[in-house]
C-alpha positions as CSV (number, residue, x, y, z in Angstrom):
1,X,-11.3,2.8,-16.9
2,X,-9.1,5.2,-14.7
3,X,-6.2,4.4,-12.5
4,X,-6.5,5.9,-9.1
5,X,-3.8,6.0,-6.3
6,X,-5.4,4.8,-3.1
7,X,-4.0,4.2,0.4
8,X,-4.4,0.6,1.7
9,X,-3.9,-0.4,5.4
10,X,-1.3,-3.2,5.5
11,X,-0.7,-3.1,9.3
12,X,-1.8,-6.7,9.9
13,X,0.7,-7.9,7.1
14,X,3.8,-6.2,8.6
15,X,6.4,-8.4,10.4
16,X,9.2,-6.6,12.4
17,X,12.7,-8.0,12.8
18,X,14.9,-6.5,15.6
19,X,18.3,-5.4,14.5
20,X,20.8,-3.0,16.2
21,X,18.7,-0.1,17.7
22,X,16.1,-0.6,15.0
23,X,13.2,-2.8,13.9
24,X,13.2,-3.7,10.2
25,X,9.7,-3.8,8.8
26,X,8.7,-6.4,6.1
27,X,5.5,-7.0,4.0
28,X,6.2,-10.6,3.2
29,X,9.8,-10.6,2.1
30,X,9.8,-6.9,0.9
31,X,11.6,-4.5,3.3
32,X,9.2,-1.6,3.6
33,X,11.1,0.5,6.3
34,X,12.4,0.6,9.7
35,X,11.7,2.0,13.2
36,X,14.8,3.6,14.6
37,X,14.7,3.1,18.5
38,X,16.1,5.8,20.7
39,X,15.4,7.4,24.1
40,X,14.0,10.6,22.6
41,X,11.4,8.8,20.6
42,X,11.2,6.2,18.0
43,X,11.4,7.3,14.3
44,X,9.7,5.7,11.4
45,X,11.7,5.5,8.1
46,X,9.5,4.1,5.3
47,X,10.3,3.3,1.7
48,X,8.6,5.5,-1.0
49,X,5.0,4.5,-1.4
50,X,4.5,3.8,2.3
51,X,3.2,5.8,5.1
52,X,2.7,5.6,8.8
53,X,-0.1,7.3,10.8
54,X,-2.4,6.5,13.6
55,X,-0.4,3.5,14.7
56,X,-0.8,1.9,11.3
57,X,1.2,1.4,8.1
58,X,-0.3,2.2,4.7
59,X,0.8,1.3,1.2
60,X,-0.3,3.3,-1.8
61,X,-1.4,1.3,-4.7
62,X,-3.1,2.0,-8.1
63,X,-6.6,0.6,-8.5
64,X,-8.9,0.9,-11.5
65,X,-12.1,2.9,-11.1
66,X,-14.9,3.6,-13.4
67,X,-16.6,1.4,-15.9
68,X,-14.8,-1.6,-17.4
69,X,-14.0,-0.4,-21.0
70,X,-14.9,-3.9,-22.6
71,X,-18.6,-3.3,-21.9
72,X,-18.8,0.4,-22.8
73,X,-19.5,0.2,-26.5
74,X,-22.2,-2.4,-26.7
75,X,-24.4,-2.7,-29.8
76,X,-27.6,-3.8,-28.3
77,X,-29.6,-3.4,-31.5
78,X,-27.4,-6.2,-33.3
79,X,-27.1,-8.2,-30.0
80,X,-23.3,-8.0,-29.3
81,X,-21.3,-6.4,-26.5
């Protein structure tokens, strides 16, 4: 079993709350960043582990890949696994 860092689209879970010249972005009750609003263009400032791109917000998470170790060393001759 190996841990792999994958990017997960969490755009649908994000809630924005307007505050002085910015929108604070939350995933449930966790602040994940903000959008700073100005006339030259809006700027995303996201916490570590989050990324913005293609009008979406992504979170990096560790997921397991590969075979589940509890089933790798089976002794089929004696009937146990």
